[in-house]
C-alpha positions in Angstrom: 4.9 -20.6 -4.7 7.7 -19.7 -2.3 8.1 -16.9 0.2 10.7 -14.2 0.0 12.0 -11.7 2.6 14.0 -8.5 2.0 17.7 -8.5 2.9 18.2 -5.6 5.3 20.2 -2.7 3.8 19.6 -3.9 0.2 17.7 -1.9 -2.4 14.0 -2.7 -1.8 13.2 -2.0 -5.4 15.5 -4.7 -6.7 14.2 -8.3 -7.0 17.8 -9.3 -6.3 17.5 -7.8 -2.7 15.1 -10.6 -1.7 16.1 -14.0 -0.4 14.2 -17.2 0.0 12.7 -17.2 3.5 13.1 -21.0 4.1 16.1 -21.6 2.0 14.1 -23.1 -0.9 15.5 -22.1 -4.2 13.9 -23.8 -7.3 13.5 -22.2 -10.7 10.1 -23.9 -11.1 8.5 -21.8 -8.2 7.1 -18.4 -8.3 8.5 -16.3 -5.4 6.3 -13.8 -3.6 7.2 -11.3 -0.8 5.9 -12.7 2.4 8.1 -11.2 5.1 9.1 -7.7 6.1 5.7 -6.3 7.0 4.7 -3.8 9.6 1.3 -4.2 11.2 -0.8 -2.8 14.0 0.0 -4.6 17.2 -2.3 -5.6 20.1 -0.3 -3.9 22.8 -1.7 -0.5 22.2 -3.5 1.8 19.8 -0.3 3.4 18.5 1.8 0.2 18.6 3.2 -1.5 15.5 5.2 -4.6 15.0 7.8 -5.5 12.3 7.4 -9.1 11.1 10.8 -10.2 9.6 9.4 -13.5 8.5 6.0 -14.2 7.0 4.1 -17.1 5.6 1.8 -18.3 2.9 -1.0 -16.4 4.6 0.9 -13.2 3.6 1.5 -14.2 0.0 -2.0 -15.3 -0.9 -3.5 -11.8 -0.2 -0.5 -10.3 -2.1 -1.4 -12.3 -5.2 -5.2 -11.7 -4.7 -4.4 -8.0 -4.8 -2.6 -8.4 -8.0 -5.5 -10.4 -9.5 -7.9 -7.6 -8.4 -5.7 -5.0 -10.1 -5.7 -7.1 -13.3 -9.5 -7.3 -13.2 -9.7 -3.6 -12.9 -7.5 -3.2 -16.0 -9.3 -6.0 -17.9 -12.6 -7.3 -16.4 -12.7 -10.0 -19.0 -9.4 -11.6 -18.1 -9.7 -15.3 -17.2 -8.2 -16.6 -13.9 -5.9 -19.0 -15.7 -4.5 -16.1 -17.7 -3.7 -14.2 -14.5 -1.8 -17.1 -13.1 0.1 -17.5 -16.4 1.0 -13.8 -16.5 2.3 -13.9 -12.9 4.9 -16.5 -14.1 5.7 -15.1 -17.5 6.3 -11.6 -16.3 8.3 -12.6 -13.2 11.7 -11.0 -12.7 14.4 -13.7 -13.0 17.2 -13.3 -10.5 19.6 -15.7 -8.8 17.7 -18.8 -10.1 14.4 -17.4 -8.8 11.3 -16.1 -10.6 10.1 -13.2 -8.4 6.6 -11.8 -9.0 6.9 -8.4 -10.8 3.8 -6.3 -10.3 4.6 -3.5 -12.8 5.4 -6.0 -15.6 2.4 -8.0 -14.7 0.0 -5.1 -15.0 1.7 -3.9 -18.2 1.2 -7.4 -19.7 -2.5 -7.3 -18.7 -2.9 -4.0 -20.5 -1.1 -5.4 -23.5 -3.3 -8.5 -23.6 -6.4 -6.3 -23.4 -5.2 -4.1 -26.2 -4.3 -7.1 -28.4 -7.8 -8.6 -27.7 -9.5 -5.4 -28.7 -7.4 -5.2 -31.9 -8.3 -8.8 -32.9 -12.0 -8.1 -32.6 
């Protein structure tokens, strides 16, 4: 897994608008958004902070959320199938495989439908 951050001014909906946060660029990795987050901040009740860079601690909850969505769609999906679908549905751009939530969930739906048909 590797961390991505959004290139300011680029289309946030396009996987090509994200760059490797630490300069790592290998086709064997799954890239996950980890930067560009706004959170509440400790300086006051109405204060927020924009984190340009993130870390693995930001990507793991992102993938856990996708896994939770997959389990809502198909409660019988196995964890190894979730990991496989993250990679197989990733958007390929600039030599990177970027996690693609809409394609991932669609693949989970398709897998569930195929499993029902086979029974």
